C-alpha positions in Angstrom: 122.0 84.8 107.6 118.9 82.5 106.9 119.2 79.2 106.7 116.9 78.5 103.4 113.9 80.4 104.6 114.4 80.6 108.5 115.3 83.9 109.6 117.6 85.0 112.6 116.2 88.1 114.3 117.6 90.3 117.0 115.9 92.0 119.8 117.1 94.2 122.6 116.2 97.2 125.0 118.5 99.4 125.9 119.4 102.3 127.4 120.6 105.5 125.5 124.0 104.8 126.0 123.6 100.8 124.4 123.4 99.1 127.4 121.3 96.1 128.5 122.0 95.6 131.7 123.3 97.1 134.7 126.8 96.9 136.4 126.0 93.6 138.2 124.4 92.1 134.7 121.0 92.5 136.1 117.9 93.9 134.1 117.2 97.2 135.4 113.4 98.2 135.9 114.3 101.9 134.2 114.4 99.4 130.9 110.5 97.7 131.2 107.8 99.5 129.1 105.0 98.1 127.9 105.6 99.2 124.6 108.4 97.3 124.5 107.3 94.3 125.9 104.2 93.9 123.4 106.8 94.4 120.4 108.7 91.4 122.0 105.9 89.3 123.2 104.3 89.2 119.9 107.9 88.1 118.1 108.1 85.4 120.7 105.0 84.6 119.8 105.8 84.0 116.2 108.8 82.2 116.7 109.9 79.2 116.5 112.7 79.4 118.8 114.4 82.0 121.1 117.7 81.7 121.8 119.1 83.2 124.9 121.8 83.1 127.8 121.7 81.7 131.1 121.3 85.0 133.1 118.4 85.9 130.5 116.9 82.7 131.2 117.0 82.6 134.5 115.8 86.4 134.8 112.8 85.6 132.7 110.8 82.5 133.1 109.3 80.8 129.9 105.5 81.5 131.5 103.9 80.5 127.8 106.0 77.4 127.3 108.2 78.6 124.4 111.0 76.6 122.8 114.3 77.9 124.0 117.6 77.1 123.4 119.7 78.8 126.3 123.7 79.0 125.6 125.7 78.0 128.3 129.6 77.2 128.7 128.2 75.5 132.2 126.6 72.7 130.2 128.4 70.0 127.9 126.6 69.1 124.6 123.1 69.6 124.0 121.0 69.2 127.1 117.0 68.7 127.5 115.9 70.7 130.6 112.4 70.0 129.9 110.1 69.9 126.6 110.4 73.4 126.0 113.8 74.2 127.1 117.1 72.9 125.5 120.8 73.7 127.0 123.7 74.2 124.8 127.3 74.5 125.2 128.3 76.7 121.8 132.1 76.2 122.1 132.8 73.6 119.4 129.2 73.3 118.2 128.1 73.4 114.6 125.3 76.1 115.9 123.8 76.3 112.2 123.2 72.7 112.5 121.7 72.8 115.5 119.7 75.5 114.6 118.3 74.0 111.5 117.5 70.5 113.5 115.5 72.9 116.2 113.8 75.0 114.3 111.3 74.5 111.1 112.6 75.6 107.6 110.5 78.5 107.1 110.8 80.0 110.5 112.1 82.7 113.0 114.4 82.6 115.6 114.7 85.3 118.2 117.6 86.2 119.8 117.2 88.0 122.9 120.6 88.0 124.9 122.7 88.7 126.7 126.1 90.0 125.2 127.5 86.9 124.7 124.8 85.7 122.7 124.2 88.5 120.5 128.2 88.7 119.9 128.1 84.7 119.2 125.1 85.4 116.2 127.0 88.3 114.9 130.3 86.5 114.4 128.9 83.5 113.0 125.6 83.4 111.6 124.5 86.7 111.4 121.4 88.6 111.5 118.4 89.0 108.9 116.9 91.7 111.4 117.8 93.5 114.3 115.3 95.4 116.7 116.3 97.4 119.3 114.2 99.5 121.6 116.1 103.0 123.0 115.1 104.0 126.5 116.4 107.9 125.8 116.1 109.0 129.2 117.8 105.9 130.9 122.0 106.2 131.0 123.7 102.9 132.2 127.2 103.9 131.3 128.9 101.1 133.7 126.4 98.7 132.7 126.7 95.3 130.4 126.4 96.5 126.1 124.2 94.5 123.7 128.1 94.0 122.0 131.1 93.6 123.5 132.9 96.4 123.1 130.2 98.9 122.7 130.4 102.0 124.7 127.7 103.9 122.9 124.8 103.4 120.9 126.5 105.2 117.7 128.9 101.6 118.4 126.3 99.2 118.5 124.8 100.9 115.3 128.2 100.5 113.7 128.5 96.9 114.6 125.4 96.1 113.1 126.1 98.2 110.0 129.7 95.9 110.2 127.1 92.9 110.2 125.6 93.5 107.0 122.3 95.1 108.4 121.5 98.7 107.3 118.9 100.8 109.0 115.6 100.4 107.9 113.8 103.1 110.1 113.6 104.8 113.2 110.1 104.8 115.0 108.3 105.8 118.4 107.3 103.0 120.5 106.2 105.2 123.3 106.7 109.1 122.6 105.8 109.6 126.2 108.4 107.3 127.7 110.9 108.3 125.2 111.2 105.2 123.8 112.2 104.8 120.2 112.4 101.8 117.8 115.6 101.3 115.7 114.8 98.8 112.8 118.0 97.1 111.0 117.5 94.5 108.2 120.0 92.7 106.1 121.3 94.9 103.0 120.0 93.4 100.0 
C-alpha cells in the first residue's frame, strides 16, 4: 500500500515449488541467474530503500552502498550500523512511520526477503507490486517459502491475490534457463 506516492515492491527468485532458500536457510546456487540479477539490480538502483531480513543482509554485502533497513528481532529499536544500513526490530514498531521517515514521498521501497519480512509486509502494509522469478527446473521441496505456509507456487500466487494483487503478466526472463517472471500489481 503506497504512502502518498511511495511504492512498495517485493522481489523474489524461487524454485518451481515457491522456495527462496534451501532447508538450511541458505540461498542456493541453483537460484542464481544473470537475467534475474539484472532485473533485481535495476530495481535496487531505482529504490530509495531496500528492506530485508538479517540472513538476506548477511548473505548479500551492500557493495553499492544502497540504503538498507535490516529487520531483526535481535536488536532493540532502530540502530544505525553505518551510513547506509539501519537495523530495526519490527515488533512494537510503527513500520509505516519508520519507512516514511527513511524514504522520500515519491520513492520506491524494495522488499527483498526472507520469509518473515515478506510476511510482515503482506500482513501490515501490503505491496503495490510483486515480482517473482521462477526457476522452473529447480525444486527445493524442504526449503524456506516466500510466505509461511506456502508449499507450492500456486499457494504463493493465491497469497498475492489475497493481498489485493492481480496477475499483470508472465514473461520469460531467460527461456533457455527456463526462468519465468510473474508480475503482480495492486488491483484497481
